[in-house]
PDB file of N, CA, C and O in Angstrom:
ATOM      1  N   UNK A   1     -13.768 -65.742  62.804  1.00  0.00           N
ATOM      2  CA  UNK A   1     -13.065 -64.579  62.254  1.00  0.00           C
ATOM      3  C   UNK A   1     -12.412 -64.836  61.023  1.00  0.00           C
ATOM      4  O   UNK A   1     -11.344 -65.436  61.146  1.00  0.00           O
ATOM      5  N   UNK A   2     -12.825 -64.491  59.652  1.00  0.00           N
ATOM      6  CA  UNK A   2     -12.148 -64.876  58.532  1.00  0.00           C
ATOM      7  C   UNK A   2     -10.965 -63.853  58.414  1.00  0.00           C
ATOM      8  O   UNK A   2     -11.164 -62.660  58.641  1.00  0.00           O
ATOM      9  N   UNK A   3      -9.710 -64.340  58.051  1.00  0.00           N
ATOM     10  CA  UNK A   3      -8.563 -63.447  57.884  1.00  0.00           C
ATOM     11  C   UNK A   3      -8.163 -63.378  56.400  1.00  0.00           C
ATOM     12  O   UNK A   3      -8.306 -64.382  55.703  1.00  0.00           O
ATOM     13  N   UNK A   4      -7.698 -62.309  55.918  1.00  0.00           N
ATOM     14  CA  UNK A   4      -7.319 -62.125  54.536  1.00  0.00           C
ATOM     15  C   UNK A   4      -5.802 -61.472  54.575  1.00  0.00           C
ATOM     16  O   UNK A   4      -5.502 -60.641  55.433  1.00  0.00           O
ATOM     17  N   UNK A   5      -5.001 -61.862  53.704  1.00  0.00           N
ATOM     18  CA  UNK A   5      -3.824 -61.018  53.517  1.00  0.00           C
ATOM     19  C   UNK A   5      -3.783 -60.364  52.223  1.00  0.00           C
ATOM     20  O   UNK A   5      -3.788 -60.998  51.168  1.00  0.00           O
ATOM     21  N   UNK A   6      -3.741 -59.042  52.299  1.00  0.00           N
ATOM     22  CA  UNK A   6      -3.857 -58.181  51.192  1.00  0.00           C
ATOM     23  C   UNK A   6      -3.046 -56.869  51.323  1.00  0.00           C
ATOM     24  O   UNK A   6      -2.380 -56.589  52.319  1.00  0.00           O
ATOM     25  N   UNK A   7      -3.174 -56.026  50.125  1.00  0.00           N
ATOM     26  CA  UNK A   7      -2.202 -54.927  50.191  1.00  0.00           C
ATOM     27  C   UNK A   7      -2.919 -53.790  50.931  1.00  0.00           C
ATOM     28  O   UNK A   7      -4.149 -53.750  50.965  1.00  0.00           O
ATOM     29  N   UNK A   8      -2.159 -52.880  51.515  1.00  0.00           N
ATOM     30  CA  UNK A   8      -2.726 -51.647  52.160  1.00  0.00           C
ATOM     31  C   UNK A   8      -1.866 -50.517  51.497  1.00  0.00           C
ATOM     32  O   UNK A   8      -0.644 -50.579  51.632  1.00  0.00           O
ATOM     33  N   UNK A   9      -2.377 -49.586  50.857  1.00  0.00           N
ATOM     34  CA  UNK A   9      -1.768 -48.401  50.200  1.00  0.00           C
ATOM     35  C   UNK A   9      -1.278 -47.567  51.193  1.00  0.00           C
ATOM     36  O   UNK A   9      -1.982 -47.279  52.161  1.00  0.00           O
ATOM     37  N   UNK A  10      -0.035 -47.105  51.046  1.00  0.00           N
ATOM     38  CA  UNK A  10       0.634 -46.080  51.866  1.00  0.00           C
ATOM     39  C   UNK A  10       1.208 -44.889  51.249  1.00  0.00           C
ATOM     40  O   UNK A  10       1.541 -43.891  51.889  1.00  0.00           O
ATOM     41  N   UNK A  11       1.326 -45.044  49.818  1.00  0.00           N
ATOM     42  CA  UNK A  11       1.953 -44.006  49.065  1.00  0.00           C
ATOM     43  C   UNK A  11       1.194 -42.706  48.784  1.00  0.00           C
ATOM     44  O   UNK A  11       0.065 -42.640  49.270  1.00  0.00           O
ATOM     45  N   UNK A  12       1.641 -41.657  48.072  1.00  0.00           N
ATOM     46  CA  UNK A  12       0.927 -40.461  47.756  1.00  0.00           C
ATOM     47  C   UNK A  12      -0.030 -40.837  46.772  1.00  0.00           C
ATOM     48  O   UNK A  12       0.111 -41.655  45.863  1.00  0.00           O
ATOM     49  N   UNK A  13      -1.144 -40.057  47.096  1.00  0.00           N
ATOM     50  CA  UNK A  13      -2.366 -40.175  46.213  1.00  0.00           C
ATOM     51  C   UNK A  13      -2.473 -38.935  45.123  1.00  0.00           C
ATOM     52  O   UNK A  13      -1.820 -37.918  45.356  1.00  0.00           O
ATOM     53  N   UNK A  14      -3.227 -39.007  44.029  1.00  0.00           N
ATOM     54  CA  UNK A  14      -3.352 -40.143  43.206  1.00  0.00           C
ATOM     55  C   UNK A  14      -2.244 -40.434  42.172  1.00  0.00           C
ATOM     56  O   UNK A  14      -1.952 -41.542  41.719  1.00  0.00           O
ATOM     57  N   UNK A  15      -1.700 -39.293  41.889  1.00  0.00           N
ATOM     58  CA  UNK A  15      -0.669 -39.419  40.983  1.00  0.00           C
ATOM     59  C   UNK A  15       0.802 -39.489  41.557  1.00  0.00           C
ATOM     60  O   UNK A  15       1.740 -39.417  40.763  1.00  0.00           O
ATOM     61  N   UNK A  16       0.994 -39.605  42.683  1.00  0.00           N
ATOM     62  CA  UNK A  16       2.115 -39.745  43.421  1.00  0.00           C
ATOM     63  C   UNK A  16       2.831 -41.157  43.113  1.00  0.00           C
ATOM     64  O   UNK A  16       2.740 -41.814  42.076  1.00  0.00           O
ATOM     65  N   UNK A  17       3.538 -41.445  44.236  1.00  0.00           N
ATOM     66  CA  UNK A  17       4.321 -42.872  43.988  1.00  0.00           C
ATOM     67  C   UNK A  17       3.863 -43.905  44.976  1.00  0.00           C
ATOM     68  O   UNK A  17       4.279 -43.960  46.133  1.00  0.00           O
ATOM     69  N   UNK A  18       2.882 -44.813  44.390  1.00  0.00           N
ATOM     70  CA  UNK A  18       2.251 -45.660  45.260  1.00  0.00           C
ATOM     71  C   UNK A  18       3.142 -46.620  45.730  1.00  0.00           C
ATOM     72  O   UNK A  18       3.997 -47.102  44.987  1.00  0.00           O
ATOM     73  N   UNK A  19       3.005 -46.981  47.043  1.00  0.00           N
ATOM     74  CA  UNK A  19       3.664 -48.059  47.787  1.00  0.00           C
ATOM     75  C   UNK A  19       2.508 -48.839  48.486  1.00  0.00           C
ATOM     76  O   UNK A  19       1.419 -48.313  48.720  1.00  0.00           O
ATOM     77  N   UNK A  20       2.819 -50.146  48.809  1.00  0.00           N
ATOM     78  CA  UNK A  20       1.792 -50.850  49.424  1.00  0.00           C
ATOM     79  C   UNK A  20       2.556 -51.768  50.441  1.00  0.00           C
ATOM     80  O   UNK A  20       3.690 -52.210  50.253  1.00  0.00           O
ATOM     81  N   UNK A  21       1.704 -52.014  51.642  1.00  0.00           N
ATOM     82  CA  UNK A  21       2.206 -52.869  52.691  1.00  0.00           C
ATOM     83  C   UNK A  21       1.430 -54.181  52.539  1.00  0.00           C
ATOM     84  O   UNK A  21       0.244 -54.178  52.210  1.00  0.00           O
ATOM     85  N   UNK A  22       2.113 -55.291  52.781  1.00  0.00           N
ATOM     86  CA  UNK A  22       1.350 -56.574  52.666  1.00  0.00           C
ATOM     87  C   UNK A  22       1.045 -56.674  54.215  1.00  0.00           C
ATOM     88  O   UNK A  22       1.888 -56.591  55.109  1.00  0.00           O
ATOM     89  N   UNK A  23      -0.358 -56.874  54.373  1.00  0.00           N
ATOM     90  CA  UNK A  23      -0.844 -56.956  55.842  1.00  0.00           C
ATOM     91  C   UNK A  23      -2.021 -58.071  55.870  1.00  0.00           C
ATOM     92  O   UNK A  23      -2.701 -58.464  54.921  1.00  0.00           O
ATOM     93  N   UNK A  24      -2.065 -58.446  57.158  1.00  0.00           N
ATOM     94  CA  UNK A  24      -3.210 -59.453  57.538  1.00  0.00           C
ATOM     95  C   UNK A  24      -4.383 -58.582  58.130  1.00  0.00           C
ATOM     96  O   UNK A  24      -4.178 -57.729  58.993  1.00  0.00           O
ATOM     97  N   UNK A  25      -5.610 -58.854  57.614  1.00  0.00           N
ATOM     98  CA  UNK A  25      -6.678 -58.060  57.837  1.00  0.00           C
ATOM     99  C   UNK A  25      -7.872 -59.128  58.393  1.00  0.00           C
ATOM    100  O   UNK A  25      -7.897 -60.308  58.044  1.00  0.00           O
ATOM    101  N   UNK A  26      -8.707 -58.611  59.175  1.00  0.00           N
ATOM    102  CA  UNK A  26      -9.953 -59.314  59.438  1.00  0.00           C
ATOM    103  C   UNK A  26     -10.827 -58.805  58.307  1.00  0.00           C
ATOM    104  O   UNK A  26     -10.801 -57.634  57.928  1.00  0.00           O
ATOM    105  N   UNK A  27     -11.664 -59.822  57.750  1.00  0.00           N
ATOM    106  CA  UNK A  27     -12.499 -59.421  56.490  1.00  0.00           C
ATOM    107  C   UNK A  27     -13.369 -58.361  56.616  1.00  0.00           C
ATOM    108  O   UNK A  27     -13.859 -57.860  55.604  1.00  0.00           O
ATOM    109  N   UNK A  28     -13.661 -57.902  57.844  1.00  0.00           N
ATOM    110  CA  UNK A  28     -14.670 -56.874  57.920  1.00  0.00           C
ATOM    111  C   UNK A  28     -14.015 -55.521  57.953  1.00  0.00           C
ATOM    112  O   UNK A  28     -14.710 -54.521  58.132  1.00  0.00           O
ATOM    113  N   UNK A  29     -12.749 -55.440  57.795  1.00  0.00           N
ATOM    114  CA  UNK A  29     -12.161 -54.121  57.787  1.00  0.00           C
ATOM    115  C   UNK A  29     -11.923 -53.633  56.373  1.00  0.00           C
ATOM    116  O   UNK A  29     -11.864 -54.432  55.438  1.00  0.00           O
ATOM    117  N   UNK A  30     -11.772 -52.196  56.193  1.00  0.00           N
ATOM    118  CA  UNK A  30     -11.521 -51.589  55.033  1.00  0.00           C
ATOM    119  C   UNK A  30     -10.012 -51.940  54.505  1.00  0.00           C
ATOM    120  O   UNK A  30      -9.225 -52.647  55.135  1.00  0.00           O
ATOM    121  N   UNK A  31      -9.773 -51.397  53.388  1.00  0.00           N
ATOM    122  CA  UNK A  31      -8.427 -51.494  52.895  1.00  0.00           C
ATOM    123  C   UNK A  31      -7.201 -50.862  53.775  1.00  0.00           C
ATOM    124  O   UNK A  31      -6.115 -51.392  54.011  1.00  0.00           O
ATOM    125  N   UNK A  32      -7.643 -49.672  54.164  1.00  0.00           N
ATOM    126  CA  UNK A  32      -6.766 -48.828  54.859  1.00  0.00           C
ATOM    127  C   UNK A  32      -7.060 -48.939  56.386  1.00  0.00           C
ATOM    128  O   UNK A  32      -6.561 -48.099  57.134  1.00  0.00           O
ATOM    129  N   UNK A  33      -7.822 -49.903  56.871  1.00  0.00           N
ATOM    130  CA  UNK A  33      -8.316 -50.003  58.168  1.00  0.00           C
ATOM    131  C   UNK A  33      -7.280 -50.548  59.064  1.00  0.00           C
ATOM    132  O   UNK A  33      -6.119 -50.650  58.669  1.00  0.00           O
ATOM    133  N   UNK A  34      -7.694 -50.958  60.434  1.00  0.00           N
ATOM    134  CA  UNK A  34      -6.914 -51.511  61.326  1.00  0.00           C
ATOM    135  C   UNK A  34      -6.534 -52.946  60.741  1.00  0.00           C
ATOM    136  O   UNK A  34      -7.287 -53.593  60.014  1.00  0.00           O
ATOM    137  N   UNK A  35      -5.186 -53.385  61.180  1.00  0.00           N
ATOM    138  CA  UNK A  35      -4.722 -54.554  60.632  1.00  0.00           C
ATOM    139  C   UNK A  35      -4.058 -55.467  61.673  1.00  0.00           C
ATOM    140  O   UNK A  35      -3.640 -54.912  62.689  1.00  0.00           O
ATOM    141  N   UNK A  36      -3.914 -56.730  61.558  1.00  0.00           N
ATOM    142  CA  UNK A  36      -3.538 -57.557  62.669  1.00  0.00           C
ATOM    143  C   UNK A  36      -1.792 -57.593  62.612  1.00  0.00           C
ATOM    144  O   UNK A  36      -1.100 -57.393  63.611  1.00  0.00           O
ATOM    145  N   UNK A  37      -1.308 -57.851  61.413  1.00  0.00           N
ATOM    146  CA  UNK A  37       0.226 -57.864  61.289  1.00  0.00           C
ATOM    147  C   UNK A  37       0.480 -57.432  60.001  1.00  0.00           C
ATOM    148  O   UNK A  37      -0.265 -57.555  59.028  1.00  0.00           O
ATOM    149  N   UNK A  38       1.773 -56.825  60.057  1.00  0.00           N
ATOM    150  CA  UNK A  38       2.388 -56.421  58.747  1.00  0.00           C
ATOM    151  C   UNK A  38       3.524 -57.427  58.227  1.00  0.00           C
ATOM    152  O   UNK A  38       4.476 -57.741  58.942  1.00  0.00           O
ATOM    153  N   UNK A  39       3.339 -57.915  56.902  1.00  0.00           N
ATOM    154  CA  UNK A  39       4.096 -58.880  56.347  1.00  0.00           C
ATOM    155  C   UNK A  39       5.194 -58.608  55.431  1.00  0.00           C
ATOM    156  O   UNK A  39       5.989 -59.464  55.044  1.00  0.00           O
ATOM    157  N   UNK A  40       5.205 -57.240  55.062  1.00  0.00           N
ATOM    158  CA  UNK A  40       6.117 -56.945  53.896  1.00  0.00           C
ATOM    159  C   UNK A  40       5.724 -55.751  53.249  1.00  0.00           C
ATOM    160  O   UNK A  40       4.791 -55.126  53.755  1.00  0.00           O
ATOM    161  N   UNK A  41       6.301 -55.287  52.149  1.00  0.00           N
ATOM    162  CA  UNK A  41       5.988 -54.196  51.439  1.00  0.00           C
ATOM    163  C   UNK A  41       6.070 -54.553  49.950  1.00  0.00           C
ATOM    164  O   UNK A  41       6.662 -55.562  49.566  1.00  0.00           O
ATOM    165  N   UNK A  42       5.424 -53.648  49.078  1.00  0.00           N
ATOM    166  CA  UNK A  42       5.761 -53.799  47.549  1.00  0.00           C
ATOM    167  C   UNK A  42       5.529 -52.487  46.968  1.00  0.00           C
ATOM    168  O   UNK A  42       4.570 -51.766  47.244  1.00  0.00           O
ATOM    169  N   UNK A  43       6.478 -52.212  46.131  1.00  0.00           N
ATOM    170  CA  UNK A  43       6.530 -50.973  45.174  1.00  0.00           C
ATOM    171  C   UNK A  43       6.231 -51.224  43.628  1.00  0.00           C
ATOM    172  O   UNK A  43       7.133 -51.672  42.919  1.00  0.00           O
ATOM    173  N   UNK A  44       5.050 -50.956  43.131  1.00  0.00           N
ATOM    174  CA  UNK A  44       4.791 -51.262  41.834  1.00  0.00           C
ATOM    175  C   UNK A  44       5.774 -50.476  40.755  1.00  0.00           C
ATOM    176  O   UNK A  44       5.974 -50.907  39.620  1.00  0.00           O
ATOM    177  N   UNK A  45       6.299 -49.378  41.227  1.00  0.00           N
ATOM    178  CA  UNK A  45       7.194 -48.676  40.175  1.00  0.00           C
ATOM    179  C   UNK A  45       8.496 -49.177  40.067  1.00  0.00           C
ATOM    180  O   UNK A  45       9.074 -49.095  38.983  1.00  0.00           O
ATOM    181  N   UNK A  46       9.061 -49.705  41.080  1.00  0.00           N
ATOM    182  CA  UNK A  46      10.417 -50.380  40.952  1.00  0.00           C
ATOM    183  C   UNK A  46      10.232 -51.911  40.744  1.00  0.00           C
ATOM    184  O   UNK A  46      11.044 -52.611  40.139  1.00  0.00           O
ATOM    185  N   UNK A  47       9.057 -52.365  41.319  1.00  0.00           N
ATOM    186  CA  UNK A  47       8.923 -53.951  41.250  1.00  0.00           C
ATOM    187  C   UNK A  47       9.482 -54.489  42.317  1.00  0.00           C
ATOM    188  O   UNK A  47       9.487 -55.718  42.383  1.00  0.00           O
ATOM    189  N   UNK A  48      10.050 -53.743  43.341  1.00  0.00           N
ATOM    190  CA  UNK A  48      10.649 -54.356  44.578  1.00  0.00           C
ATOM    191  C   UNK A  48       9.504 -54.765  45.492  1.00  0.00           C
ATOM    192  O   UNK A  48       8.496 -54.087  45.689  1.00  0.00           O
ATOM    193  N   UNK A  49       9.773 -55.956  46.029  1.00  0.00           N
ATOM    194  CA  UNK A  49       8.894 -56.654  47.193  1.00  0.00           C
ATOM    195  C   UNK A  49       9.732 -57.318  48.216  1.00  0.00           C
ATOM    196  O   UNK A  49      10.556 -58.149  47.836  1.00  0.00           O
ATOM    197  N   UNK A  50       9.600 -57.020  49.562  1.00  0.00           N
ATOM    198  CA  UNK A  50      10.117 -57.673  50.478  1.00  0.00           C
ATOM    199  C   UNK A  50       9.036 -58.271  51.443  1.00  0.00           C
ATOM    200  O   UNK A  50       8.271 -57.601  52.138  1.00  0.00           O
ATOM    201  N   UNK A  51       9.093 -59.572  51.379  1.00  0.00           N
ATOM    202  CA  UNK A  51       7.952 -60.355  52.256  1.00  0.00           C
ATOM    203  C   UNK A  51       8.699 -61.142  53.432  1.00  0.00           C
ATOM    204  O   UNK A  51       9.901 -61.407  53.435  1.00  0.00           O
ATOM    205  N   UNK A  52       7.800 -61.460  54.404  1.00  0.00           N
ATOM    206  CA  UNK A  52       8.266 -62.198  55.358  1.00  0.00           C
ATOM    207  C   UNK A  52       7.550 -63.580  55.049  1.00  0.00           C
ATOM    208  O   UNK A  52       6.384 -63.757  55.401  1.00  0.00           O
ATOM    209  N   UNK A  53       8.206 -64.463  54.447  1.00  0.00           N
ATOM    210  CA  UNK A  53       7.464 -65.690  53.705  1.00  0.00           C
ATOM    211  C   UNK A  53       7.272 -66.432  55.046  1.00  0.00           C
ATOM    212  O   UNK A  53       6.155 -66.941  55.141  1.00  0.00           O
ATOM    213  N   UNK A  54       8.011 -66.603  56.007  1.00  0.00           N
ATOM    214  CA  UNK A  54       7.689 -67.582  57.062  1.00  0.00           C
ATOM    215  C   UNK A  54       6.362 -67.145  57.585  1.00  0.00           C
ATOM    216  O   UNK A  54       5.474 -67.982  57.746  1.00  0.00           O
ATOM    217  N   UNK A  55       6.174 -65.883  57.861  1.00  0.00           N
ATOM    218  CA  UNK A  55       5.000 -65.394  58.597  1.00  0.00           C
ATOM    219  C   UNK A  55       3.669 -65.550  57.784  1.00  0.00           C
ATOM    220  O   UNK A  55       2.571 -65.814  58.273  1.00  0.00           O
ATOM    221  N   UNK A  56       3.971 -65.328  56.364  1.00  0.00           N
ATOM    222  CA  UNK A  56       2.860 -65.553  55.500  1.00  0.00           C
ATOM    223  C   UNK A  56       2.393 -66.982  55.394  1.00  0.00           C
ATOM    224  O   UNK A  56       1.201 -67.285  55.339  1.00  0.00           O
ATOM    225  N   UNK A  57       3.433 -67.887  55.368  1.00  0.00           N
ATOM    226  CA  UNK A  57       2.985 -69.401  55.476  1.00  0.00           C
ATOM    227  C   UNK A  57       2.363 -69.693  56.786  1.00  0.00           C
ATOM    228  O   UNK A  57       1.402 -70.461  56.841  1.00  0.00           O
ATOM    229  N   UNK A  58       2.826 -69.156  57.794  1.00  0.00           N
ATOM    230  CA  UNK A  58       2.035 -69.351  59.239  1.00  0.00           C
ATOM    231  C   UNK A  58       0.616 -68.964  59.175  1.00  0.00           C
ATOM    232  O   UNK A  58      -0.206 -69.643  59.791  1.00  0.00           O
ATOM    233  N   UNK A  59       0.243 -67.930  58.483  1.00  0.00           N
ATOM    234  CA  UNK A  59      -1.072 -67.363  58.388  1.00  0.00           C
ATOM    235  C   UNK A  59      -1.920 -68.163  57.482  1.00  0.00           C
ATOM    236  O   UNK A  59      -3.094 -68.415  57.752  1.00  0.00           O
ATOM    237  N   UNK A  60      -1.349 -68.549  56.446  1.00  0.00           N
ATOM    238  CA  UNK A  60      -2.037 -69.442  55.253  1.00  0.00           C
ATOM    239  C   UNK A  60      -2.384 -70.687  55.983  1.00  0.00           C
ATOM    240  O   UNK A  60      -3.518 -71.147  55.848  1.00  0.00           O
ATOM    241  N   UNK A  61      -1.439 -71.326  56.808  1.00  0.00           N
ATOM    242  CA  UNK A  61      -1.658 -72.632  57.468  1.00  0.00           C
ATOM    243  C   UNK A  61      -2.684 -72.332  58.502  1.00  0.00           C
ATOM    244  O   UNK A  61      -3.320 -73.304  58.911  1.00  0.00           O
ATOM    245  N   UNK A  62      -2.941 -71.245  58.965  1.00  0.00           N
ATOM    246  CA  UNK A  62      -3.918 -71.004  60.068  1.00  0.00           C
ATOM    247  C   UNK A  62      -5.308 -70.489  59.278  1.00  0.00           C
ATOM    248  O   UNK A  62      -6.286 -70.113  59.924  1.00  0.00           O
ATOM    249  N   UNK A  63      -5.293 -70.509  58.070  1.00  0.00           N
ATOM    250  CA  UNK A  63      -6.647 -70.267  57.419  1.00  0.00           C
ATOM    251  C   UNK A  63      -6.731 -68.865  56.738  1.00  0.00           C
ATOM    252  O   UNK A  63      -7.766 -68.535  56.157  1.00  0.00           O
ATOM    253  N   UNK A  64      -5.802 -68.157  56.796  1.00  0.00           N
ATOM    254  CA  UNK A  64      -5.969 -66.716  56.105  1.00  0.00           C
ATOM    255  C   UNK A  64      -5.851 -66.958  54.556  1.00  0.00           C
ATOM    256  O   UNK A  64      -5.080 -67.774  54.052  1.00  0.00           O
ATOM    257  N   UNK A  65      -6.677 -66.178  53.900  1.00  0.00           N
ATOM    258  CA  UNK A  65      -6.781 -66.318  52.400  1.00  0.00           C
ATOM    259  C   UNK A  65      -5.984 -65.123  51.906  1.00  0.00           C
ATOM    260  O   UNK A  65      -6.212 -64.018  52.398  1.00  0.00           O
ATOM    261  N   UNK A  66      -5.017 -65.286  50.914  1.00  0.00           N
ATOM    262  CA  UNK A  66      -4.179 -64.301  50.313  1.00  0.00           C
ATOM    263  C   UNK A  66      -5.062 -63.747  49.057  1.00  0.00           C
ATOM    264  O   UNK A  66      -5.845 -64.509  48.490  1.00  0.00           O
ATOM    265  N   UNK A  67      -4.917 -62.488  48.674  1.00  0.00           N
ATOM    266  CA  UNK A  67      -5.647 -61.748  47.646  1.00  0.00           C
ATOM    267  C   UNK A  67      -4.760 -62.361  46.308  1.00  0.00           C
ATOM    268  O   UNK A  67      -3.653 -62.887  46.425  1.00  0.00           O
ATOM    269  N   UNK A  68      -5.439 -62.190  45.106  1.00  0.00           N
ATOM    270  CA  UNK A  68      -4.768 -62.665  43.963  1.00  0.00           C
ATOM    271  C   UNK A  68      -3.198 -61.835  43.766  1.00  0.00           C
ATOM    272  O   UNK A  68      -2.179 -62.406  43.379  1.00  0.00           O
ATOM    273  N   UNK A  69      -3.271 -60.691  44.052  1.00  0.00           N
ATOM    274  CA  UNK A  69      -2.072 -59.964  43.864  1.00  0.00           C
ATOM    275  C   UNK A  69      -0.923 -60.424  44.934  1.00  0.00           C
ATOM    276  O   UNK A  69       0.262 -60.539  44.619  1.00  0.00           O
ATOM    277  N   UNK A  70      -1.368 -60.636  46.061  1.00  0.00           N
ATOM    278  CA  UNK A  70      -0.431 -61.080  47.096  1.00  0.00           C
ATOM    279  C   UNK A  70      -0.087 -62.590  46.818  1.00  0.00           C
ATOM    280  O   UNK A  70       1.027 -62.984  47.160  1.00  0.00           O
ATOM    281  N   UNK A  71      -0.968 -63.465  46.218  1.00  0.00           N
ATOM    282  CA  UNK A  71      -0.534 -64.781  45.687  1.00  0.00           C
ATOM    283  C   UNK A  71       0.641 -64.763  44.683  1.00  0.00           C
ATOM    284  O   UNK A  71       1.599 -65.536  44.686  1.00  0.00           O
ATOM    285  N   UNK A  72       0.374 -63.627  43.721  1.00  0.00           N
ATOM    286  CA  UNK A  72       1.338 -63.571  42.690  1.00  0.00           C
ATOM    287  C   UNK A  72       2.767 -63.017  43.243  1.00  0.00           C
ATOM    288  O   UNK A  72       3.834 -63.347  42.726  1.00  0.00           O
ATOM    289  N   UNK A  73       2.663 -62.168  44.314  1.00  0.00           N
ATOM    290  CA  UNK A  73       4.004 -61.635  44.817  1.00  0.00           C
ATOM    291  C   UNK A  73       4.581 -62.785  45.667  1.00  0.00           C
ATOM    292  O   UNK A  73       5.802 -62.880  45.788  1.00  0.00           O
ATOM    293  N   UNK A  74       3.787 -63.619  46.232  1.00  0.00           N
ATOM    294  CA  UNK A  74       4.537 -64.807  47.076  1.00  0.00           C
ATOM    295  C   UNK A  74       5.193 -65.631  46.027  1.00  0.00           C
ATOM    296  O   UNK A  74       6.344 -66.030  46.208  1.00  0.00           O
ATOM    297  N   UNK A  75       4.504 -65.925  44.887  1.00  0.00           N
ATOM    298  CA  UNK A  75       5.026 -66.896  43.785  1.00  0.00           C
ATOM    299  C   UNK A  75       6.408 -66.278  43.366  1.00  0.00           C
ATOM    300  O   UNK A  75       7.451 -66.929  43.307  1.00  0.00           O
ATOM    301  N   UNK A  76       6.288 -64.954  43.086  1.00  0.00           N
ATOM    302  CA  UNK A  76       7.696 -64.429  42.570  1.00  0.00           C
ATOM    303  C   UNK A  76       8.718 -64.380  43.746  1.00  0.00           C
ATOM    304  O   UNK A  76       9.891 -64.588  43.433  1.00  0.00           O
ATOM    305  N   UNK A  77       8.497 -64.190  44.761  1.00  0.00           N
ATOM    306  CA  UNK A  77       9.344 -64.006  45.822  1.00  0.00           C
ATOM    307  C   UNK A  77      10.108 -65.613  46.182  1.00  0.00           C
ATOM    308  O   UNK A  77      11.298 -65.857  46.382  1.00  0.00           O
ATOM    309  N   UNK A  78       9.209 -66.319  46.174  1.00  0.00           N
ATOM    310  CA  UNK A  78       9.712 -67.990  46.304  1.00  0.00           C
ATOM    311  C   UNK A  78      10.473 -68.380  44.989  1.00  0.00           C
ATOM    312  O   UNK A  78      11.377 -69.211  45.078  1.00  0.00           O
ATOM    313  N   UNK A  79      10.224 -67.945  44.026  1.00  0.00           N
ATOM    314  CA  UNK A  79      11.114 -68.157  42.713  1.00  0.00           C
ATOM    315  C   UNK A  79      12.514 -67.435  42.831  1.00  0.00           C
ATOM    316  O   UNK A  79      13.602 -67.986  42.666  1.00  0.00           O
ATOM    317  N   UNK A  80      12.326 -66.260  43.108  1.00  0.00           N
ATOM    318  CA  UNK A  80      13.607 -65.564  43.374  1.00  0.00           C
ATOM    319  C   UNK A  80      14.578 -66.008  44.352  1.00  0.00           C
ATOM    320  O   UNK A  80      15.786 -65.906  44.142  1.00  0.00           O
ATOM    321  N   UNK A  81      14.073 -66.515  45.453  1.00  0.00           N
ATOM    322  CA  UNK A  81      14.636 -67.122  46.640  1.00  0.00           C
ATOM    323  C   UNK A  81      15.420 -68.436  46.360  1.00  0.00           C
ATOM    324  O   UNK A  81      16.379 -68.786  47.049  1.00  0.00           O
ATOM    325  N   UNK A  82      14.916 -69.176  45.242  1.00  0.00           N
ATOM    326  CA  UNK A  82      15.363 -70.627  45.025  1.00  0.00           C
ATOM    327  C   UNK A  82      16.561 -70.429  44.054  1.00  0.00           C
ATOM    328  O   UNK A  82      17.192 -71.404  43.645  1.00  0.00           O
TER     329      UNK A  82
END
């Protein structure tokens, strides 16, 4: 089972206020389908992101592939934490 860490949209559509949750998915699931674990959230309007870095690192060690957007969020979160 290939696992990916990616965003799942939860905000209002289409002109509303988008919000995303960072989640772990089986690669065969859709963007808003069933997920394995929730690892944080991201609001593009305010730029706010809260991530569970320890859990993200756990999933990456076990073979999960983060999306490009999630990679950039992780990079920003680790820089802000230092």
